[in-house]
C-alpha positions in Angstrom: -0.1 0.1 0.0 2.6 2.4 0.8 4.3 1.8 -2.4 1.2 2.4 -4.1 0.6 5.7 -2.7 4.1 7.0 -2.7 4.9 7.2 1.1 6.7 5.5 3.7 5.5 2.8 5.7 5.3 4.6 8.4 3.2 7.0 6.9 0.9 4.5 5.9 0.8 3.0 9.4 -0.3 6.0 11.0 -2.8 6.9 8.1 -4.3 3.3 8.6 -4.6 2.7 12.2 -4.7 6.4 13.8 -6.4 8.0 11.2 -9.0 5.4 9.6 -9.0 3.4 12.9 -8.4 0.2 10.8 -6.5 -3.0 11.9 -4.7 -5.6 9.7 -5.6 -9.0 9.5 -3.7 -12.1 7.5 -5.2 -14.0 4.7 -5.8 -17.4 5.7 -5.6 -20.6 3.9 -8.7 -22.6 3.8 -10.2 -25.6 1.4 -11.7 -24.5 -1.4 -15.5 -25.8 -1.6 -18.1 -25.9 -4.6 -21.7 -25.4 -4.6 -22.4 -28.9 -4.1 -19.9 -29.4 -1.6 -21.4 -26.3 0.8 -25.0 -27.8 0.2 -23.6 -31.7 1.6 -22.1 -29.9 4.2 -25.1 -28.1 5.5 -27.4 -31.6 5.3 -24.6 -33.8 7.0 -24.1 -31.1 9.7 -27.2 -31.3 10.3 -27.6 -35.0 10.5 -24.8 -35.0 13.0 -25.8 -32.0 15.2 -29.3 -33.7 15.7 -27.2 -37.1 16.3 -25.0 -36.2 18.8 -26.8 -34.0 20.9 -27.0 -34.5 24.7 -23.3 -34.3 24.9 -23.0 -37.7 22.6 -20.2 -35.6 21.0 -18.1 -36.2 23.7 -17.9 -39.8 23.2 -16.3 -39.5 19.6 -12.7 -40.7 18.9 -11.7 -38.4 15.8 -8.8 -40.1 13.8 -6.3 -38.4 11.1 -3.2 -38.8 9.6 -0.3 -36.0 8.8 3.0 -35.9 6.9 5.9 -34.8 9.1 9.4 -34.1 7.8 12.8 -33.9 9.1 13.1 -29.8 8.5 11.4 -27.6 11.3 8.3 -25.7 10.7 7.9 -22.0 10.3 5.5 -19.1 10.0 6.4 -16.6 7.6 4.2 -13.9 9.3 4.7 -14.9 12.9 8.4 -16.2 13.3 10.6 -13.1 12.9 14.1 -12.1 13.8 14.2 -8.8 16.2 16.9 -6.2 15.5 17.1 -2.3 15.6 17.9 -2.5 11.7 17.9 -5.0 8.9 21.9 -4.4 8.7 22.5 -6.1 12.4 21.2 -9.6 11.2 23.3 -12.0 9.5 22.1 -13.2 6.4 22.1 -16.6 7.8 19.8 -15.7 10.7 16.8 -14.7 8.4 17.2 -18.3 6.4 15.0 -21.4 6.8 17.0 -23.9 4.3 14.3 -26.2 2.9 15.2 -29.5 0.4 13.6 -30.5 -2.5 12.6 -33.9 -0.8 13.3 -34.3 2.9 12.9 -37.6 4.7 9.5 -37.7 6.0 7.0 -39.8 7.6 3.1 -40.4 7.9 1.9 -40.2 11.1 -1.7 -41.3 12.6 -3.0 -40.6 15.9 -6.3 -40.4 17.7 -8.1 -38.1 20.2 -11.0 -38.5 22.5 -12.0 -35.8 25.2 -10.8 -38.2 27.7 -7.3 -39.5 26.4 -5.4 -40.0 23.2 -3.9 -42.9 21.4 -0.3 -43.5 20.8 0.9 -42.4 17.4 1.2 -44.8 14.8 4.3 -44.3 12.2 4.2 -45.1 8.4 7.5 -44.9 6.3 7.8 -42.6 3.5 6.5 -44.1 0.1 4.9 -46.8 2.0 1.3 -47.1 0.6 -1.7 -47.8 3.1 -4.0 -49.6 1.0 -7.0 -51.4 3.0 -5.2 -54.4 4.3 -2.3 -52.3 5.8 -4.6 -49.8 7.0 -6.8 -52.7 9.2 -3.6 -54.7 10.3 -1.1 -51.7 11.5 -3.6 -49.3 12.5 -7.0 -50.6 13.1 -6.0 -53.9 14.8 -2.5 -53.1 15.8 -3.0 -49.8 17.8 -6.5 -48.7 18.1 -8.7 -52.0 19.1 -5.8 -52.9 22.0 -5.8 -49.2 23.0 -9.6 -48.7 22.9 -10.7 -51.8 24.9 -8.7 -50.6 28.0 -9.7 -47.1 27.8 -13.1 -47.0 27.0 -14.0 -50.3 29.4 -17.0 -50.9 27.8 -18.3 -47.7 27.8 -20.0 -46.6 24.3 -18.2 -44.5 21.8 -17.7 -43.7 18.0 -15.4 -43.9 15.6 -14.5 -40.9 13.2 -12.1 -40.9 10.0 -12.0 -39.0 7.0 -12.9 -40.3 3.3 -9.3 -41.5 2.1 -9.9 -44.4 -0.2 -8.4 -46.8 2.4 -10.5 -45.5 5.3 -14.1 -46.1 2.5 -13.2 -49.3 1.2 -15.9 -52.3 1.5 -13.2 -54.3 3.6 -12.4 -51.2 6.3 -16.1 -50.4 6.5 -17.0 -54.4 7.3 -14.1 -54.5 9.8 -15.1 -51.2 11.7 -18.9 -52.1 11.9 -17.7 -55.7 13.4 -15.4 -54.4 15.8 -16.3 -51.1 16.8 -19.5 -49.9 18.7 -20.8 -47.2 16.7 -18.9 -45.5 13.7 -19.3 -42.3 11.3 -19.3 -43.8 7.6 -18.1 -41.8 4.7 -21.6 -41.0 3.6 -22.2 -39.4 7.2 -19.0 -37.2 7.5 -18.7 -34.3 5.5 -16.0 -34.4 2.5 -13.4 -31.4 2.4 -14.3 -30.7 6.2 -10.6 -30.1 7.9 -12.6 -27.4 9.8 -14.6 -30.2 11.7 -12.0 -32.6 12.6 -10.0 -31.3 15.7 -7.0 -33.3 15.3 -6.9 -31.1 11.8 -8.2 -27.6 13.2 -6.2 -28.1 16.5 -4.2 -31.0 17.8 -1.6 -31.5 14.5 -0.6 -27.8 14.7 -0.1 -27.7 18.5 2.0 -30.7 18.2 4.2 -29.4 15.3 4.4 -26.4 17.0 6.3 -28.0 19.9 8.2 -30.8 18.2 9.0 -29.3 14.6 10.5 -26.0 15.8 14.0 -27.1 14.7 15.4 -29.4 12.0 15.8 -32.8 13.3 19.4 -34.9 12.5 17.0 -38.2 11.5 13.5 -39.5 11.0 14.7 -41.5 14.4 14.8 -38.4 16.3 11.5 -36.9 15.0 9.7 -40.0 15.9 10.8 -39.5 19.4 10.1 -35.8 19.9 6.8 -36.5 18.1 5.6 -39.1 20.7 7.2 -37.1 23.6 5.2 -34.2 23.0 2.3 -35.8 21.8 2.0 -37.3 25.2 2.8 -33.4 27.0 -0.5 -32.2 25.3 -2.7 -31.3 28.5 -5.8 -33.3 29.0 -7.5 -29.9 29.5 -6.7 -29.4 25.6 -8.3 -32.8 24.4 -11.6 -32.4 26.1 -11.8 -28.5 25.2 -11.4 -29.5 21.4 -13.6 -32.2 21.8 -16.5 -30.1 23.5 -15.9 -27.5 20.0 -17.3 -30.0 17.9 -20.9 -29.5 18.2 -20.2 -25.9 17.9 -18.5 -26.2 14.8 -21.4 -28.1 13.1 -23.7 -25.1 13.8 -21.0 -22.9 12.8 -21.0 -24.8 9.6 -24.9 -24.5 9.5 -25.3 -20.9 9.8 -22.1 -20.4 7.1 -24.5 -21.9 4.6 -21.6 -24.7 4.4 -19.0 -22.5 4.0 -15.7 -21.6 5.5 -16.7 -20.5 9.0 -13.3 -20.2 10.8 -13.3 -16.1 11.5 -16.9 -16.7 12.7 -16.5 -18.5 15.9 
């Protein structure tokens, strides 16, 4: 703006903040939603809100996967170097180095209002088909964790609509082993803003475990596991509780992005 108006950034700042009383807000990345997506989100959110009223949403186990790399994460807007002038900053101090194909690992995890699963790591290049998803994650981790954790209490399993998740084999296994599930037909597609793993937990974990680059995948895994178990129970409970509110926010936004409305 300062360049367009041929004035200094300080003058523009005074004009915007002091004279006009305006504030600056950052752009946000968000899922692109078509009219069809928005309509379906409204329909499914209404059904989910009706289904999970009376506090039943607190019994949902939300699950998700995320790719993590050995490189550090950073925010271009928020991560800054403080100095009186730019000349006093070493050029190296302002650079976050990146490689074209950093070593990475896929991480799976699940969160409920009362606890968390262990993390499951899937090595780079390994394709997660229905058989591997069932064997390594559902049978290998989730079922052995859920049995002692819930101790016979009713709970609901949630996942997104990835191919391995919505396959017939996976859906059959889930119906045979878990008390209740949210099926791919019931969960709104393109809705990371409804899954608390997406809108909350992964970013918290990344902010703790990925602030510095890791020398190896083993080091990355170890720190992810440590920080995962250090996420306070209050955070798990709060992020679970806001799911019902987010369903209502999505409906009020007519299926569109609603992050700035809550």
